C-alpha positions, -999 to +999 in steps of 0.1 A: +000+000+001+013+035-008+011+054+024+013+087+005-021+080-012-039+072+018-076+087+017-105+081+043-127+053+030-152+051+058-174+078+073-166+085+109-196+083+134-198+096+170-230+089+189-235+114+217-263+132+238-270+167+225-261+185+257-242+217+263-215+198+284-208+175+255-202+201+228-165+207+237-155+170+237-174+166+205-156+194+188-123+180+201-130+145+188-140+160+154-109+181+151-087+152+159-103+131+132-101+157+105-064+162+114-059+125+110-075+128+076-050+157+067-080+183+064-062+209+086-076+238+067-113+227+073-111+220+111-121+255+123-150+259+100-161+223+105-160+226+143-180+259+143-207+244+121-209+211+141-213+231+172-241+252+158-259+221+144-258+204+179-268+236+196-298+236+172-308+201+183-305+211+220-326+242+215-353+229+193-354+192+200-343+192+236-313+185+259-299+152+260-315+142+227-297+109+214-278+122+183-250+111+161-222+133+144-209+120+111-179+132+090-173+119+057-151+128+025-166+124-009-146+138-039-137+173-033-160+180-003-160+173+034-196+166+047-206+171+084-239+157+095-259+156+128-287+130+131-315+135+156-348+116+162-372+145+155-382+149+119-406+177+127-382+204+143-366+216+110-339+243+112-344+274+094-326+307+086-334+338+106-326+373+100-301+374+128-266+388+118-235+368+123-225+389+152-258+385+170-256+367+203-286+346+198-306+333+168-277+330+145-271+293+144-281+284+108-272+318+096-237+311+108-236+276+092-249+291+060-221+318+060-193+294+069-200+263+048-204+259+010-241+246+013-261+229+039-295+212+040-320+189+059-329+154+049-359+136+064-353+098+068-384+082+084-381+084+121-352+110+122-336+138+103-302+146+090-289+182+090-258+185+071-233+210+056-205+207+032-171+223+028-149+223-004-115+212+002-088+237-008-069+212-030-075+177-042-038+172-051-016+150-028+003+171-004+029+149+014+036+176+040+001+180+051-010+141+052-014+126+084+011+100+097-001+069+076-003+046+106-025+069+126-046+077+096-052+041+087-059+035+123-085+062+125-101+048+094-104+014+110-116+027+142-145+044+124-159+010+119-162+005+157-172+040+168-206+039+156-215+006+174-219+020+209-254+027+222-261+063+226-273+061+263-236+054+272-226+089+262-231+107+296-195+107+306-192+146+307-160+153+288-145+120+289-167+107+261-143+109+232-113+094+250-133+066+265-151+056+233-118+059+213-099+038+239-125+010+239-128+009+202-090+006+198-090-023+224-118-040+204-099-037+172-067-051+188-087-080+202-103-088+168-069-088+153-056-112+178-085-135+175-078-134+138-042-144+143-053-172+167-079-186+141-050-187+114-030-209+138-004-182+143+016-173+175-003-144+191+025-136+215+050-134+186+027-112+168+025-088+198+063-089+201+068-080+165+043-052+166+060-039+198+093-039+179+079-021+150+063+005+173+097+012+192+116+013+159+093+038+145+094+059+178+132+061+176+131+072+140+106+101+148+127+112+178+160+111+159 
């Protein structure tokens, strides 16, 4: 595999409760993931819009609403979605200016993103916004560390499987879910090694050796 050509292949999903004390950890998790994807130039705008979409759910659907944040890359665009279970409370633009203290949520999203919209899907709705990537060419200086990027891609398969009622951890949500997802991924790989009849301890030793060798290279 050519590390320099890595691109995210799976949407990243983060179940959470739409509550004011969850917004900071949600924003931090989103920023970390976008940086893994090499989308440094979009992190600020994406964070702002994600916060406004979540705040809109808190205000119009209700605090502690089970919701899901989704980030996905398709072609030249980054797409941010917030899923919530109320298909009736639709976000709308108001006449509030961008510097107003209240009522500016979707106005801000409209001003910061390239486009946004709402999709109704049966028993829930999806509010989304999209951002055009600055460049679609490969920039080796801005790409994430390949192993970290590929790990983030793999962990996205695990992060959407946790029930939303487990997201009340007040600030430790992102770290706890990420750690548990990583442990589950390692466990699955060890089970796969065992199923092949290979030596699990040897695999762990070799992985540890590779890790230590790469750490030495980065510190040198």
